[in-house]
C-alpha positions as CSV (number, residue, x, y, z in Angstrom):
1,M,81.4,139.2,155.7
2,A,84.5,137.9,153.4
3,W,83.7,135.3,151.4
4,V,86.0,132.5,150.2
5,T,86.2,130.6,147.0
6,W,88.0,128.5,144.5
7,E,88.5,130.4,141.0
8,P,89.8,128.7,137.6
9,I,92.4,131.0,136.7
10,R,93.5,129.3,133.8
11,R,93.2,125.9,131.8
12,Q,96.3,123.5,130.6
13,L,96.7,120.4,129.2
14,C,98.8,118.5,131.7
15,D,101.2,115.3,130.5
16,R,100.7,113.5,133.3
17,V,96.8,112.5,133.3
18,G,96.7,113.3,129.9
19,E,93.8,115.5,129.6
20,E,93.0,119.0,130.3
21,V,92.9,120.8,133.8
22,A,92.0,123.9,135.4
23,L,94.5,125.6,137.1
24,E,92.6,127.4,140.6
25,A,93.1,129.7,143.1
26,K,91.7,130.1,146.7
27,L,90.5,134.2,146.9
28,V,89.0,135.9,149.8
29,Y,87.1,138.1,148.8
30,P,86.8,141.5,151.4
31,A,83.8,141.8,153.5
32,A,81.4,144.4,151.9
33,H,81.9,147.5,153.7
34,L,85.9,147.5,152.3
35,P,84.7,147.2,148.3
36,E,87.8,149.0,146.9
37,S,90.1,145.8,148.5
38,P,91.2,143.6,146.0
39,P,90.6,139.8,146.3
40,R,93.5,137.8,148.8
41,V,94.9,134.7,146.9
42,L,95.2,132.0,150.1
43,A,96.2,129.1,148.0
44,H,95.9,127.3,144.4
45,R,95.1,124.2,143.0
46,C,94.7,122.0,140.1
47,S,91.4,120.1,139.3
48,H,92.8,117.0,138.9
49,W,95.1,116.6,142.1
50,A,93.1,114.1,143.7
51,D,93.5,111.8,140.3
52,C,97.3,113.5,140.7
53,N,98.2,112.2,144.0
54,S,96.7,108.2,143.7
55,M,99.5,107.7,141.1
56,E,103.0,107.0,141.8
57,G,105.7,109.1,142.4
58,Q,105.5,112.6,143.5
59,A,103.4,115.2,141.3
60,C,103.6,119.1,141.6
61,I,103.3,122.1,143.2
62,W,99.6,122.2,142.0
63,A,99.0,118.6,143.3
64,G,100.3,119.7,146.4
65,T,103.6,117.1,147.0
66,H,106.3,118.7,145.2
67,A,106.7,122.3,146.0
68,E,110.0,123.0,143.5
69,Y,108.3,121.3,140.1
70,D,105.6,123.5,138.1
71,P,105.3,122.2,134.7
72,F,103.1,124.8,134.1
73,Q,105.4,128.0,134.7
74,F,106.9,128.7,131.5
75,A,103.4,127.0,129.5
76,S,101.5,129.6,127.6
77,A,98.5,130.8,129.4
78,D,95.1,130.1,126.9
C-alpha cells in the first residue's frame, strides 16, 4: 500500500515571519510491489504557513495565499 508524508526539502530564512522556515513537500511513496517507482509530489507548504496566514495581507505560494509570489525562488539552497 502506498503511504503519504510531508518531508522537508530545504530550510530558508523568511523575511515575513523573521525566522528560518522549512519548505516541505507532500510525497506519496509507491506500494511495496513497485519499489523502483520514485515518490510523487502532491503539494508544497511552509512550516510556518499558519503563522504567516494569521498576519495581515497575502503571504506567498508556500503559505497558499498568493499563487504568483515565491520569495524563495531565487534564494540559494543551504
